[in-house]
GUTI-709325 format. One record per residue: x, y, z of N, C-alpha, C, O in turn. Coordinates in steps of 0.02 Angstrom, whole numbers, padded with zeros to 5 digits, always signed. Atoms other than C-alpha are relative to their C-alpha. Layout:
N
XYZXYZXYZXYZ...
This chain:
351
+00003-00071+00016+00609+03151-00145+00030+00041+00056+00015+00029+00115-00033-00041-00050+00713+03280-00056-00043+00060+00018-00080+00086-00024+00037-00059-00022+00639+03420+00048+00029+00062-00033+00090+00069-00038-00022-00063+00031+00647+03589-00038+00021+00050+00053+00002+00044+00111-00019-00055-00044+00726+03742+00038-00062+00042+00015-00107+00045-00027+00058-00040-00017+00603+03857+00128-00018+00051-00053-00077+00063-00067+00014-00052+00050+00621+03991-00005-00031-00028-00063-00062+00008-00101+00025+00030+00060+00573+03866-00140-00058-00047+00014-00077-00086-00030+00053+00045-00019+00433+03778-00049-00062+00011-00043-00075+00068-00063+00058-00005+00043+00276+03740-00150-00060+00024+00040-00100-00016+00063+00058-00030-00032+00152+03859-00070-00054+00009-00051-00053-00021-00105+00056-00009+00045-00008+03919-00149+00023+00027-00068-00007+00012-00119-00024-00028+00062+00092+04014-00279+00063-00036-00023+00098-00012-00068-00061+00036+00016+00232+03885-00288-00003-00036-00065-00056-00042-00096-00003+00033+00065+00290+03790-00442-00040-00064-00002-00064-00083-00055+00037+00063+00001+00206+03628-00388-00073+00011-00020-00099-00024-00063+00069-00013+00016+00031+03702-00391-00008+00030-00070-00056+00017-00105+00004-00029+00067+00068+03802-00548+00005-00055-00052-00031-00054-00102-00006+00056+00047+00124+03642-00636-00064-00041-00001-00088-00062-00054+00063+00037-00004-00031+03552-00573-00056+00037-00034-00098+00006-00068+00051-00040+00033-00140+03696-00632+00006-00002-00075-00044-00007-00111-00010+00004+00072-00062+03692-00805-00023-00068-00026-00053-00073-00079+00020+00068+00021-00089+03503-00814-00075-00006-00004-00102-00035-00052+00073+00004+00001-00272+03519-00768-00029+00043-00056-00079+00025-00086+00024-00042+00055-00294+03661-00894+00008-00036-00067-00037-00032-00109-00010+00039+00062-00220+03551-01031-00051-00055-00005-00078-00068-00059+00050+00054+00000-00334+03408-00979-00069+00026-00018-00105-00005-00056+00065-00029+00015-00486+03522-00985-00005+00018-00074-00058+00009-00105+00001-00018+00071-00437+03585-01158-00008-00062-00043-00045-00061-00092+00005+00062+00039-00414+03407-01223-00069-00031+00006-00095-00058-00043+00068+00026-00008-00581+03354-01149-00050+00040-00042-00095+00012-00072+00043-00041+00042-00665+03501-01235+00008-00018-00073-00042-00021-00110-00012+00021+00068-00583+03451-01398-00032-00067-00015-00060-00078-00068+00033+00065+00008-00644+03273-01372-00075+00008-00009-00105-00026-00051+00072-00011+00006-00821+03336-01348-00019+00027-00069-00069+00007-00098+00014-00029+00066-00813+03438-01509+00004-00054-00054-00039-00059-00097-00008+00054+00049-00748+03290-01609-00057-00049+00005-00083-00072-00047+00056+00046-00010-00882+03178-01534-00064+00026-00031-00099-00011-00066+00060-00030+00028-01021+03297-01581+00001-00002-00076-00049-00017-00108-00006+00000+00073-00956+03312-01759-00012-00069-00029-00050-00077-00077+00006+00068+00027-00941+03124-01785-00070-00027+00009-00097-00059-00036+00067+00025-00013-01108+03083-01704-00050+00032-00048-00096-00002-00071+00045-00032+00048-01195+03211-01816+00009-00029-00070-00038-00033-00109-00011+00032+00064-01113+03131-01966-00032-00069-00003-00056-00091-00055+00029+00067-00003-01173+02960-01909-00076+00003-00006-00105-00033-00046+00073-00005+00001-01354+03010-01876-00026+00018+00068+00011+00020+00117+00032-00017-00064-01477+03060-01741-00011-00063+00040-00040-00111+00015+00004+00060-00042-01471+02938-01597-00069-00006+00032-00096+00043+00058+00064+00015-00032-01631+02857-01535+00015-00023+00072+00030-00081+00083-00019+00015-00068-01601+02865-01347-00048-00050+00034-00028-00086+00079+00046+00051-00027-01757+02763-01309+00023-00070-00020+00019-00116+00020-00026+00065+00022-01684+02621-01413+00064-00017+00037+00078-00075+00051-00061+00012-00039-01518+02643-01322-00018-00028+00069+00014-00075+00092+00022+00024-00065-01608+02620-01156-00026-00072-00004-00013-00113+00040+00025+00068+00009-01696+02465-01222+00058-00050-00007+00056-00105+00019-00059+00044+00008-01527+02392-01273+00035-00010+00067+00057-00065+00083-00032+00005-00066-01454+02430-01100-00039-00047+00046-00010-00082+00088+00041+00042-00044-01600+02341-01018+00009-00074-00014-00015-00116+00025-00011+00070+00016-01547+02179-01103+00054-00032+00043+00058-00094+00048-00055+00027-00041-01397+02161-00988-00027-00040+00059-00077-00020+00090+00019+00042-00056-01410+02024-00857+00056-00001+00052+00111+00024+00039-00050+00000-00054-01319+01996-00692+00061-00041-00017+00117-00022+00000-00058+00042+00015-01210+01856-00758+00046+00033-00052+00106+00022-00052-00041-00036+00048-01153+01965-00903+00043+00053+00036+00100+00065+00017-00039-00048-00039-01100+02097-00777+00058-00033+00035+00112-00005+00040-00054+00037-00032-00998+01965-00686+00055-00017-00050+00114-00012-00034-00050+00014+00052-00913+01915-00849+00041+00062-00016+00102+00058-00023-00035-00062+00015-00870+02096-00886+00048+00019+00056+00104+00041+00044-00044-00015-00057-00800+02120-00711+00061-00045+00001+00116-00023+00015-00057+00047+00002-00692+01963-00727+00049+00020-00055+00110+00018-00044-00045-00022+00054-00623+02024-00894+00035+00064+00018+00092+00075-00002-00032-00062-00022-00589+02194-00817+00059-00015+00046+00111+00016+00040-00055+00019-00045-00484+02112-00681+00059-00026-00041+00117-00009-00026-00054+00025+00044-00385+02020-00816+00036+00058-00033+00097+00060-00037-00028-00059+00033-00360+02184-00907+00046+00039+00046+00100+00060+00026-00039-00040-00047-00297+02274-00752+00064-00037+00022+00116-00005+00032-00060+00038-00019-00178+02134-00702+00052+00003-00056+00111+00011-00043-00046-00004+00057-00103+02134-00878+00029+00070-00006+00088+00078-00023-00024-00069+00005-00090+02324-00875+00055+00014+00050+00101+00052+00036-00050-00011-00052+00011+02318-00714+00059-00048-00004+00109-00039+00030-00050+00053+00002+00115+02165-00762+00071+00024-00013+00118-00003+00016-00070-00021+00011+00268+02260-00830+00036+00023+00063+00097+00018+00067-00032-00021-00062+00300+02329-00655+00035-00058+00034+00086-00049+00066-00032+00058-00031+00339+02153-00596+00065-00018-00036+00109-00049-00006-00060+00015+00040+00470+02141-00734+00053+00054+00008+00113+00040+00001-00047-00056-00001+00549+02313-00709+00020+00022+00070+00072+00054+00079-00014-00024-00068+00541+02344-00520+00012-00060+00045-00029-00106+00047-00013+00057-00044+00622+02226-00394-00048-00002+00059-00074+00049+00081+00042+00012-00060+00522+02151-00250-00073+00020-00010-00108+00037+00038+00070-00018+00015+00355+02186-00337-00033-00061-00033-00017-00080-00089+00037+00057+00025+00238+02038-00359-00058+00024-00044-00073+00083-00044+00059-00020+00039+00089+02037-00479-00054+00032+00043-00088+00079+00022+00049-00028-00045-00024+02072-00330+00018+00072+00018-00024+00117+00015-00021-00067-00018+00078+02223-00275-00002+00047-00060-00021+00105-00054+00002-00041+00060+00095+02286-00453-00071+00023-00017-00082+00080-00036+00070-00017+00015-00094+02280-00477-00026+00051+00051-00061+00098+00031+00020-00049-00050-00124+02371-00312+00029+00069-00017-00006+00119-00014-00033-00063+00016+00002+02504-00363-00032+00034-00059-00043+00095-00058+00029-00028+00061-00074+02528-00535-00071+00026+00012-00088+00080-00012+00069-00020-00013-00254+02537-00473-00003+00062+00045-00042+00108+00032+00000-00057-00046-00215+02657-00331+00023+00063-00037-00004+00117-00026-00024-00057+00038-00117+02771-00449-00054+00024-00049-00061+00085-00060+00055-00019+00045-00263+02768-00572-00052+00042+00037-00075+00093+00012+00048-00037-00040-00381+02825-00435+00027+00069+00017-00009+00119+00011-00029-00064-00019-00262+02962-00378+00003+00049-00059-00007+00109-00050-00003-00044+00059-00243+03029-00556-00068+00030-00016-00071+00083-00047+00067-00026+00013-00432+03052-00564-00020+00054+00050-00058+00100+00033+00026-00044-00052-00454+03145-00400+00049+00055+00021+00029+00101+00056-00050-00050-00021-00293+03247-00380+00044+00018-00059+00055-00024-00103-00042-00021+00056-00180+03347-00496+00067-00037+00002+00090-00057+00055-00067+00031+00002-00015+03271-00554+00050+00045+00034+00041+00106+00035-00019+00071+00004+00108+03217-00494-00022-00041+00060+00017-00080+00087+00024+00037-00059+00000+03148-00352+00001-00075-00011+00018-00113+00035+00000+00072+00014-00016+02979-00437+00071-00028+00003+00082-00083+00028-00070+00021-00002+00173+02969-00458+00026-00003+00072+00061-00050+00091-00021+00000-00070+00202+03016-00275-00028-00060+00037+00006-00090+00078+00030+00058-00033+00081+02881-00219+00035-00064-00021+00049-00107+00021-00037+00060+00024+00168+02751-00327+00066-00007+00038+00083-00061+00061-00066+00003-00033+00337+02796-00252-00008-00016+00074+00033-00052+00102+00011+00015-00070+00266+02791-00075-00016-00073+00010+00007-00104+00058+00016+00072-00005+00196+02617-00105+00062-00042-00010+00073-00090+00026-00062+00038+00011+00360+02555-00176+00047+00005+00060+00078-00044+00080-00043-00009-00058+00454+02629-00028-00024-00043+00059+00017-00071+00096+00026+00041-00054+00338+02538+00093+00015-00074-00010+00015-00113+00038-00018+00069+00015+00385+02375+00006+00076-00011-00003+00099-00065-00021-00072+00007-00003+00570+02408+00024+00035+00006-00067+00092-00017-00074-00031-00009+00066+00605+02453-00158+00042+00064+00000+00016+00117+00018-00041-00061+00004+00752+02574-00181-00032+00051-00046-00059+00034-00099+00033-00052+00038+00691+02741-00246+00024+00004-00072-00015+00013-00118-00028-00005+00068+00809+02742-00396-00027-00056-00044-00045-00044-00102+00027+00056+00038+00752+02569-00451-00074+00009-00015-00097-00007-00070+00071-00011+00010+00570+02614-00427-00012+00052-00054-00055+00043-00097+00007-00054+00049+00588+02774-00527+00016-00025-00070-00021-00011-00118-00019+00026+00066+00679+02687-00670-00053-00048-00026-00069-00047-00086+00052+00047+00021+00548+02549-00673-00063+00035-00023-00094+00013-00072+00060-00037+00020+00406+02675-00682+00010+00033-00068-00036+00034-00110-00014-00031+00065+00489+02767-00827-00003-00052-00055-00033-00040-00108+00000+00052+00050+00517+02605-00921-00070-00027-00011-00089-00044-00067+00070+00022+00005+00338+02551-00884-00040+00048-00044-00080+00027-00086+00035-00050+00040+00273+02715-00958+00021-00004-00073-00021+00001-00118-00024+00005+00069+00383+02698-01112-00029-00062-00035-00048-00058-00093+00028+00061+00029+00321+02520-01139-00072+00010-00021-00092-00010-00076+00070-00012+00015+00140+02574-01132-00008+00045-00061-00049+00032-00105+00007-00046+00056+00165+02719-01253+00022-00032-00066-00007-00018-00118-00022+00035+00061+00260+02611-01378-00056-00045-00026-00070-00045-00086+00055+00044+00021+00117+02485-01380-00060+00041-00021-00092+00024-00071+00058-00043+00017-00016+02622-01381+00005+00025-00072-00044+00021-00109-00007-00030+00066+00054+02704-01538+00015-00051-00054+00017-00034-00113-00013+00052+00049+00093+02537-01621-00063-00037-00022-00061-00074-00071+00060+00039+00015-00086+02470-01622-00027+00009-00071-00056-00039-00097+00023-00003+00070-00127+02540-01796+00032-00051-00045+00004-00069-00097-00032+00051+00040-00003+02413-01863-00044-00063-00004-00051-00093-00057+00046+00056+00000-00124+02275-01810-00060+00015-00044-00087-00030-00077+00056-00020+00042-00262+02373-01896+00016-00008-00074-00025-00033-00112-00020+00007+00070-00166+02378-02060+00005-00074-00019-00016-00093-00074-00004+00072+00014-00131+02190-02049-00069-00030-00010-00080-00069-00056+00069+00026+00007-00317+02154-02023-00032+00024-00065-00067-00014-00098+00028-00026+00062-00365+02266-02169+00025-00039-00060-00013-00057-00105-00029+00039+00055-00246+02173-02284-00030-00071+00001-00046-00098-00052+00029+00067-00005-00312+02006-02219-00072-00003-00024-00094-00053-00052+00069-00004+00022-00490+02062-02255-00006+00018-00074-00061+00020-00102+00000-00017+00070-00440+02112-02431-00025+00070-00015-00052+00083-00069+00023-00069+00010-00479+02296-02408+00059+00046-00012+00116+00030+00003-00051-00050+00012-00385+02450-02460+00008+00043+00063-00042+00067+00091-00009-00041-00060-00307+02544-02314-00017+00073-00011-00031+00109+00037+00015-00070+00013-00336+02710-02401+00055+00046+00028+00111+00024+00040-00048-00048-00026-00251+02867-02338-00012+00008+00075-00064+00033+00097+00006-00003-00073-00222+02856-02151+00063+00034+00027+00106+00002+00056-00059-00037-00021-00097+02992-02112+00010-00001+00075+00067-00007+00099-00007-00001-00072-00134+02997-01926+00026-00066+00026+00066-00068+00073-00024+00066-00021-00107+02810-01909+00074-00009-00016+00112-00037+00023-00071+00004+00017+00058+02822-02001+00042+00043+00047+00098+00024+00065-00035-00043-00048+00109+02965-01887+00007-00036+00067+00058-00031+00100-00002+00038-00063+00065+02856-01737+00054-00054-00002+00092-00063+00046-00052+00052+00007+00175+02714-01802+00070+00031+00001+00116+00002+00030-00065-00033+00000+00318+02836-01833+00019+00021+00071+00078+00017+00090-00013-00020-00069+00302+02900-01655+00020-00060+00042+00066-00055+00083-00018+00060-00037+00306+02723-01585+00071-00023-00018+00110-00042+00026-00067+00020+00021+00461+02683-01689+00053+00047+00030+00106+00025+00050-00047-00048-00029+00545+02843-01629+00012-00013+00074+00069-00009+00098-00008+00016-00071+00511+02799-01446+00041-00062+00010+00084-00065+00054-00037+00063-00007+00577+02623-01471+00074+00010-00015+00117-00015+00022-00070-00012+00018+00736+02680-01558+00035+00041+00054+00092+00026+00071-00030-00040-00053+00768+02812-01425+00014-00041+00062+00068-00035+00092-00009+00042-00059+00743+02687-01284+00058-00048-00009+00099-00057+00036-00054+00047+00014+00859+02560-01365+00068+00035+00001+00117+00008+00025-00063-00037+00001+00992+02693-01391+00021+00020+00070+00080+00018+00087-00016-00019-00069+00981+02751-01209+00028-00059+00038+00076-00052+00075-00021+00059-00037+01000+02574-01143+00066-00028-00026+00101-00064+00009-00058+00031+00032+01141+02533-01263+00066+00020+00034+00109-00023+00044-00064-00022-00029+01280+02639-01184-00009+00063+00041-00056+00101+00031+00002-00059-00042+01316+02771-01054+00007+00064-00042-00028+00113-00030-00013-00060+00039+01382+02894-01183-00061+00020-00041-00079+00079-00045+00060-00015+00038+01228+02879-01293-00056+00026+00045-00092+00072+00028+00052-00021-00047+01114+02894-01142+00010+00073+00021-00038+00112+00022-00013-00069-00021+01199+03053-01083-00009+00049-00057-00035+00104-00047+00007-00044+00058+01203+03126-01258-00074+00013-00016-00094+00070-00029+00072-00008+00015+01016+03094-01287-00033+00042+00053-00074+00086+00037+00029-00039-00054+00970+03163-01116+00019+00074-00005-00023+00118+00006-00023-00069+00006+01074+03320-01144-00034+00036-00058-00055+00093-00052+00034-00031+00058+01000+03352-01317-00074+00012+00015-00102+00063-00005+00070-00010-00019+00825+03326-01248-00006+00059+00047-00055+00097+00044+00001-00057-00046+00867+03450-01110+00007+00066-00036-00026+00115-00019-00007-00062+00040+00924+03580-01237-00065+00016-00036-00085+00074-00038+00063-00012+00036+00763+03556-01336-00054+00025+00048-00092+00071+00032+00050-00022-00049+00656+03571-01179+00016+00068+00028-00029+00106+00047-00021-00065-00026+00758+03722-01123-00024+00058-00043-00028+00114-00018+00026-00053+00042+00691+03820-01271-00071+00019+00021-00094+00075+00008+00067-00013-00025+00519+03805-01192+00002+00026+00071-00036+00071+00090-00005-00018-00071+00570+03819-01010+00073+00012+00016+00113-00035+00017-00070-00019-00008+00731+03912-00973+00033-00029+00062+00094-00033+00065-00029+00025-00062+00753+03837-00798+00027-00070-00006+00059-00095+00041-00023+00069+00009+00793+03664-00869+00075-00001-00011+00102+00039-00049-00072+00008+00005+00973+03609-00850+00015-00060-00045+00003-00117-00024-00013+00056+00045+01025+03503-01001+00049-00051+00028+00040-00111+00016-00048+00047-00028+01173+03428-00908-00033-00045+00052-00016-00104+00058+00036+00041-00049+01057+03370-00768-00043-00052-00035-00049-00109-00011+00039+00049+00038+00945+03288-00897+00045-00056-00026+00026-00114-00026-00047+00051+00024+01096+03199-00970+00021-00048+00055+00024-00108+00043-00019+00043-00056+01150+03135-00799-00058-00044+00021-00048-00103+00038+00058+00040-00019+00974+03078-00759-00012-00056-00049-00029-00112-00029+00009+00052+00051+00962+02984-00923+00053-00055+00008+00039-00114-00003-00053+00049-00011+01128+02901-00886-00015-00043+00061-00003-00104+00059+00018+00039-00060+01069+02848-00711-00057-00048-00016-00059-00104+00009+00055+00044+00020+00910+02779-00788+00026-00062-00035+00003-00118-00022-00029+00057+00035+01013+02668-00903+00031-00050+00048+00022-00111+00041-00032+00044-00049+01112+02599-00756-00053-00038+00041-00045-00097+00056+00051+00030-00043+00955+02566-00653-00042-00053-00035-00067-00099-00002+00043+00049+00035+00861+02470-00789+00041-00052-00039+00013-00099-00067-00042+00043+00042+01010+02383-00871-00010-00074+00016-00015-00114-00030+00002+00071-00019+00995+02221-00772-00068-00032-00013-00073-00093-00016+00067+00028+00011+00807+02200-00806-00026+00013-00071-00076-00016-00090+00027-00019+00065+00787+02275-00979+00002-00057-00051-00047-00069-00086-00010+00050+00053+00855+02133-01087-00054-00054+00002-00081-00073-00049+00049+00053-00006+00738+02000-01019-00071+00026+00013-00120-00005-00005+00065-00025-00020+00598+02109-00954-00037+00039-00054-00099+00034-00058+00034-00043+00048+00563+02229-01097-00041-00038-00051-00099-00020-00063+00043+00037+00048+00505+02100-01228-00062-00028+00033-00116-00026+00003+00059+00026-00035+00390+02021-01099-00047+00057+00020-00108+00047+00022+00042-00057-00015+00329+02193-01048-00042+00021-00059-00101+00038-00051+00038-00015+00060+00279+02228-01227-00057-00050-00011-00112-00031-00030+00051+00052+00008+00185+02062-01233-00057+00010+00049-00116+00001+00030+00053-00009-00049+00090+02098-01073-00044+00060-00017-00105+00059-00007+00039-00058+00020+00038+02270-01137-00042-00015-00061-00098+00010-00068+00040+00022+00057-00017+02192-01301-00059-00043+00025-00114-00039-00003+00054+00039-00030-00117+02069-01195-00053+00044+00032-00113+00028+00029+00048-00046-00029-00197+02215-01104-00045+00031-00054-00105+00038-00044+00039-00027+00056-00251+02291-01271-00050-00052-00025-00108-00036-00039+00045+00053+00022-00324+02122-01322-00057-00010+00050-00113-00022+00030+00053+00007-00050-00419+02110-01157-00049+00058-00004-00109+00047+00004+00044-00058+00007-00488+02286-01181-00045-00008-00061-00104+00008-00059+00040+00013+00060-00544+02241-01357-00052-00054+00013-00108-00049-00011+00048+00053-00018-00626+02083-01288-00057+00029+00040-00115+00009+00030+00053-00033-00038-00721+02190-01164-00048+00037-00046-00109+00034-00037+00042-00037+00048-00784+02300-01306-00044-00048-00040-00103-00035-00049+00039+00049+00039-00838+02148-01408-00055-00030+00043-00111-00040+00019+00051+00029-00045-00929+02073-01258-00057+00050+00011-00115+00031+00010+00052-00051-00009-01020+02237-01228-00045+00005-00061-00106+00011-00055+00040-00003+00061-01076+02242-01410-00047-00060-00006-00105-00052-00022+00041+00060+00007-01138+02063-01408-00054-00002+00054-00110-00025+00042+00047+00004-00055-01224+02079-01239-00061+00046-00010-00115+00032+00015+00057-00046+00010-01332+02226-01296-00035-00011-00067-00082+00026-00084+00038+00018+00060-01384+02146-01461+00032+00014-00067-00002+00006-00118-00033-00010+00065-01255+02190-01595+00029-00068-00021+00080-00090+00006-00019+00067+00021-01238+02023-01685+00061+00002-00045+00077+00052-00076-00058+00006+00043-01084+01961-01776-00019+00006-00073+00022+00026-00114+00023-00006+00069-01187+01954-01935-00004+00073-00023+00004+00088-00082+00005-00072+00016-01210+02143-01926+00068+00034+00002+00087+00069-00044-00067-00030-00009-01039+02196-01861+00046-00056+00025+00039-00079+00081-00043+00056-00018-00904+02063-01861+00054+00021+00050+00068+00081+00059-00054-00013-00048-00766+02048-01732+00060+00033-00035+00093+00076-00006-00056-00029+00036-00637+02090-01866-00011+00074-00014+00035+00114-00009+00015-00070+00013-00725+02253-01909+00006+00042+00063+00030+00099+00061-00008-00035-00064-00733+02302-01726+00074+00007+00017+00096+00060+00040-00071-00002-00016-00549+02258-01704+00036+00053-00042+00079+00089-00016-00032-00050+00043-00497+02365-01853-00014+00071+00027+00031+00112+00033+00018-00066-00026-00593+02515-01785+00035+00014+00066+00059+00069+00078-00031-00008-00066-00523+02487-01610+00075+00014-00007+00101+00060+00025-00073-00008+00007-00341+02470-01665+00018+00069-00028+00068+00098-00008-00015-00065+00028-00348+02629-01768-00019+00056+00048+00010+00110+00047+00022-00051-00047-00438+02724-01630+00042+00001+00064+00043+00052+00099-00033+00006-00064-00330+02664-01485+00053+00054+00014+00059+00076+00071-00048-00053-00015-00189+02793-01506-00032+00063+00029+00001+00102+00063+00034-00060-00025-00320+02927-01466-00016-00006+00075-00042+00041+00104+00007+00005-00072-00327+02859-01289+00051+00043+00037+00050+00047+00098-00046-00047-00031-00186+02981-01260-00037+00061+00027-00011+00097+00070+00042-00053-00027-00326+03107-01231-00022-00018+00071-00020-00077+00089+00021+00014-00069-00391+03124-01051-00055-00053+00003-00095-00060-00044+00050+00052-00012-00498+02983-00980+00000-00051-00057-00053-00071-00081-00008+00050+00053-00430+02862-01111-00037+00018-00064-00068-00025-00096+00027-00022+00063-00492+02966-01255-00076-00003-00004-00104-00011-00058+00074+00004+00000-00675+02966-01202-00029+00052-00047-00009+00110-00047+00029-00044+00050-00779+03041-01339+00030-00012-00069-00006-00032-00115-00033+00008+00065-00651+03033-01480+00001-00074-00020-00022-00092-00074-00004+00072+00015-00619+02845-01471-00070-00029-00011-00080-00067-00058+00068+00027+00005-00804+02807-01444-00033+00021-00066-00066-00020-00098+00030-00024+00062-00858+02915-01591+00028-00036-00061-00008-00052-00107-00030+00035+00056-00734+02832-01708-00024-00072-00005-00037-00097-00060+00025+00069+00000-00789+02657-01656-00073-00002-00021-00094-00046-00058+00070-00003+00019-00972+02707-01672-00008+00010-00075-00049-00023-00106+00004-00013+00072-00944+02774-01848+00017-00064-00039-00015-00079-00089-00018+00062+00035-00858+02611-01899-00055-00053+00006-00068-00089-00042+00054+00049-00010-00999+02505-01824-00059+00016-00045-00089-00030-00074+00057-00019+00042-01133+02604-01916+00017-00009-00073-00027-00029-00113-00020+00011+00069-01034+02596-02077-00006-00074-00019-00024-00091-00075+00002+00072+00013-01026+02406-02061-00071-00028+00003-00091-00068-00039+00066+00030-00011-01202+02369-01996-00059+00044-00017-00116+00022-00013+00055-00045+00017-01304+02520-02050-00027+00035+00062-00007+00020+00118+00030-00039-00055-01408+02639-01945-00040-00044+00048-00055-00023+00104+00039+00044-00043-01505+02490-01875+00038-00020+00063+00008-00037+00114-00040+00022-00058-01360+02450-01757+00024+00060+00041+00059+00051+00091-00027-00059-00033-01328+02630-01703-00017+00003+00074+00027+00014+00116+00021-00005-00070-01430+02627-01541+00035-00053+00042+00058-00038+00097-00033+00053-00038-01359+02459-01486+00075+00014+00007+00103+00000+00060-00071-00016-00004-01181+02517-01526+00013+00054+00052+00062+00050+00089-00007-00052-00051-01204+02674-01421-00008-00030+00070+00030-00013+00115+00010+00033-00065-01271+02567-01278+00062-00040+00020+00082-00039+00078-00060+00040-00014-01120+02452-01292+00058+00044+00021+00095+00027+00067-00054-00046-00017-01000+02599-01288-00009+00030+00070+00039+00041+00106+00014-00025-00067-01085+02667-01132+00020-00051+00052+00053-00035+00101-00019+00053-00047-01066+02500-01044+00075-00008+00003+00104-00015+00057-00073+00008+00003-00886+02484-01102+00035+00055+00039+00083+00041+00075-00032-00054-00036-00842+02655-01033-00013-00003+00075+00031+00012+00115+00014+00007-00071-00929+02625-00868+00046-00053+00031+00073-00044+00085-00041+00054-00025-00834+02462-00847+00074+00020+00002+00108+00008+00053-00072-00013+00006-00663+02525-00904+00023+00064+00034+00083+00073+00045-00019-00062-00034-00667+02696-00820-00022-00001+00073+00019+00010+00118+00024+00002-00070-00777+02680-00665+00025-00063+00036+00039-00061+00095-00022+00062-00031-00724+02500-00635+00069+00005+00032+00076-00010+00092-00066-00008-00031-00537+02535-00609+00002+00050+00057+00040+00043+00104+00001-00049-00055-00579+02687-00501-00026-00033+00064+00001-00022+00118+00027+00035-00059-00685+02579-00384+00050-00051+00026+00060-00058+00086-00052+00047-00021-00551+02445-00382+00059+00037+00031+00092+00010+00076-00053-00040-00029-00426+02583-00344-00013+00017+00073+00033+00019+00113+00018-00013-00070-00521+02626-00184+00017-00062+00042+00044-00056+00097-00015+00063-00036-00507+02443-00132+00076-00010+00006+00101-00028+00059-00073+00009-00001-00322+02437-00180+00033+00046+00050+00078+00025+00086-00030-00048-00047-00281+02593-00081-00014-00020+00072+00029-00014+00115+00017+00022-00067-00373+02526+00071+00041-00060+00021+00064-00065+00078-00040+00059-00016-00282+02359+00061+00072+00019+00014+00103-00008+00060-00070-00021-00012-00112+02444+00047+00007+00035+00067+00054+00022+00104-00005-00036-00064-00146+02560+00194-00007-00048+00059+00026-00039+00110+00008+00048-00055-00205+02414+00301+00063-00042+00010+00086-00050+00067-00061+00041-00007-00053+02306+00264+00059+00041+00023+00101+00017+00061-00054-00044-00024+00063+02455+00289-00007+00014+00074+00043+00014+00110+00011-00011-00071-00016+02492+00457+00017-00061+00041+00045-00055+00095-00016+00063-00035+00000+02309+00508+00075-00010+00004+00101-00032+00055-00073+00008+00000+00183+02308+00457+00033+00047+00050+00081+00028+00084-00028-00048-00048+00219+02464+00559-00014-00022+00072+00028-00016+00116+00016+00024-00068+00129+02392+00709+00043-00059+00018+00064-00065+00076-00043+00057-00015+00228+02232+00693+00071+00020+00015+00113-00023+00028
């Protein structure tokens, strides 16, 4: 990143803090929307017996916590795996450190602090800035394509179970969005002219919202992105999609384990029913904190529909454990990752 001119420096009233303030305002609005949706769905499901929820939570044992932690580590390694395919000189260990530290930074500081930390870590490992930037963009695109494609697995499971999919407009919209992202990415990587054309058109569209955007600069940036990822895209992108699909499977496994550990039996709510609910709800993780509230309410409604109100308290307990593991767990691991990176960086400088 280049230093700005003094007149354009990001002071208290500068564009950096204004952008960060807008980002936090959007996050707060989405969280409020999540809370409203959660309240509506929970009221539709029924009144929760919190004493029964506590009883279900008390069933957890120490060895079950160890199993959940081990599965969380698998999930995080798979989540970071595309970085090893897209960014040179980045091992699975370094990719996981980078991903965990950025997750922590995104929770405690406004954007783009997580992006700046990622770039600083890559720079300390000798990764050229252009290659690191291109790899991060491709990593983000891979995640979003998989995120919005998960309803496809839900439709396949519904057909396998012999059920009618019904009207699922939001899921179809999610699939259309995933297809659009994939087609755009393939077109950008295909040729310089297409990349520049797509970037310029995107710049013109964004310029209608923000007049300071230069469409030609967007076109040039898109063209540079194509050059930087060209050598790794052909072999890395398909494997990147597989690793992200594996991350989704690991997250679903965590949810299933939480349900079984607190007493929701397969006879009441089968793994297939949980998977269908999860796959259809997963695109809503686009909301802050991985869609907390919205995703949980949708899964809870599906569990109660399958097993009746008798499983409601245990399902709520399972969702609480799942969120503690998948949200607080990566944050705590991020503290460890940041400490490890700073220690190794200090040792390298001393050497």
